[in-house]
C-alpha positions, 0 to 999 in steps of 0.5 A: 747276129742271133735273132730274138724270139718273136714274143720278146721282140713284141714286148720290147717293141711295145715298151719302146713305142710307149717310151717314145710316146711319153717323150714326144714333144707336145706339137698338137695345136690347140685347134687340132685338140678341139677338133679331135675332141669334137670328132671323138664325141661324134664317134661315141654318138655314132657308136651308141647308134650302132654305126660302127663303121662311121665311129671307126672312121671318126676315131681314126681322124681324131687320132690323126689330129691328136695322137696324144689323147689316150681316151681316143686311143683306147676307144680306137683300139677296140676297133683295131682289135676286131680287125686284127685277126690276120693283121699283126700290124693292127694288133700291135697298134691296138696293144700300144694304144692300150698300154699307153692308156693304162700307163696314164690311167693305172687304176682303170679296172675295166681297161686294165683287166682287158689289157692284162687278159689280151697279154695272157692270150698273146702269151706276153706273160711278164706284161700280164703279171705286171698289169695284174699286179698293179691292179691288185695294188689298187684293188686288194679286196677285189678277189677276181683281180687277186686270183688273176694275179696269182694265176698269172704268177703261177703260170710258168716263170720262176720258183720265186714267182710261184712263191709269190703266187702262194703268198697271194693265195695265203693273203686271201685265206687270211681275209676270207678263211680257208677253202677247198678251191684256194687249197687246190690252187696252192696244191697245183703249184706244189705239184709243179715242184713235185713237192709231196710234203707241201701238198699233204701239209696243205691238206692237213692245214685245211682239215685242221682249220675246221675238224668238223667239216665233212668236205675238208675230211673227204678232201684230205682223204682224196689227197692222201689216197692219190699218193697211196697213203691208204691208211690215212685216207681211210681214216679221213673218210671214216671221220667224215662219215662219223661227223655226219652219218647222213652225208651222202658225199662222205659215204660215196667218197668212201665207196669210191675209195674202196672201189679203187682198192678193188674191195667190191663188197665194201663198194656195194655197201657204201653205195647203198648207204650213200643213196639212202641219205636224204641230204644228197641231191637227186642229181648227185644220186643219179650220177652215183647210180649211173656210175654204179650201173657201169661198174656192175653191168658185166656182173649179172649177179649184181643186177638185182642189187641195181633194181633194189637201188632204184626201188630205194630212190623211187621210194625217196623221190616218187615224183622225180621224172629222171629217176623213172626215166633212167630206171626204164632205160636200165630195164630195157638193157636187161630186156624187161620191156613190160616193166620198162614201159611201166616206168616210162608211163610214170616218167611221162605222167611227171613230164609229158614234154619228153619227146624221146620218152613218147617214142620209147614208150611206143617202141616198148609196147610194140616190142610187147606186141601190144598194138592198141597201147602203142597206138594210144601212146602215139595219139597221146604224144600228138598232144605235145608233139603234133609234128613228130613225123616218125610217130606218124610213120609208126602209126601207119605201120600199126594200122597195117598190122591191125588190118586197118589198111585204109587208114595207113596211107594218110599217116604215111603221107603226113609223115612224109610232109613232116620228116626232114628232106635230108633224112633219106633213111626215114624217107626211104622207110616211108616210101617202102611202107607206102609201096 
């Protein structure tokens, strides 16, 4: 006889056990019901006190006395799930108890969600869809449940299920309005069908719902560009820049579009325009700049333009630590150590709790052979990081180089106290310096 797959057998087993539980005659005596209720309450009290081993034992006993009590079952299932990592029998028992409870209490949002999520993890897709769908009928305005239901429908299954998922997302749009996250979810479902027409139509509907929305125009540009529709994509990026000439997002998106086409001149122009927009937050500007530096690094003729971009950003945001710190690192790559030290000093003035910055400043002054400045930087760093063993090692070596060798041994000894005993390389350096 052909064997059924394990997942199908599990689902059928759960269904059969649930039916058996429903059809079982009521044989529990009233005395056992009362005992079970009392023990169940004692179990909850033990649980509230953190005595989980006692609570588990009490719940097992209550279950033995009254297997028909769904509240006892669902509480016991929590413990069985924790113990079931390598025991499929315990897992099956827990899932049966959860299913029985949810069949008796279909509107319980918490336990219903937990049961549905567990079925998703166990790849019991049909049961997850059934449970999310039922919760959705009870809580049609609960967006998280709606999304879970639609996601479950869209994961695998039939074309009809994917159509149902799209219909669910459509219902959310009617209630909440169109948005990029919702449109993206529908587009992902169309991708599984390789339905380019529907994907582009979805982007069009989003854009047409609010023609003055810059993000919707950019989103359309990204989608059309993905399918090689470059003329339409450029029109959408241009429209975004025209709608809001101060939008950094619009300029940067158009810059990436030009970059994908290999138009370096247009890419440079758009990056400059993006970074000059005050509406763009600092984190985004730094992300743009890092990306730009990577693009331009191998072209030495472009390096002065990078410096100009940093000048623009510093002029706009003179008190941003991260801009000065990134500029310093860029200057180190270009081997302009003196200017890198200057930028690091500025970054530390803004945020002196930057341990790596202090070590870098020390190293830069040593690179420039400015021993007094390096020594002063280390001593300043000790105000914030008095247990930085590496800095004590460097300070000792500075005293050696300056001819103040009587001061070096105590710095090496201090470094030896502070360095992690597993850092063999640094410990070897300390002993070498002491020798």
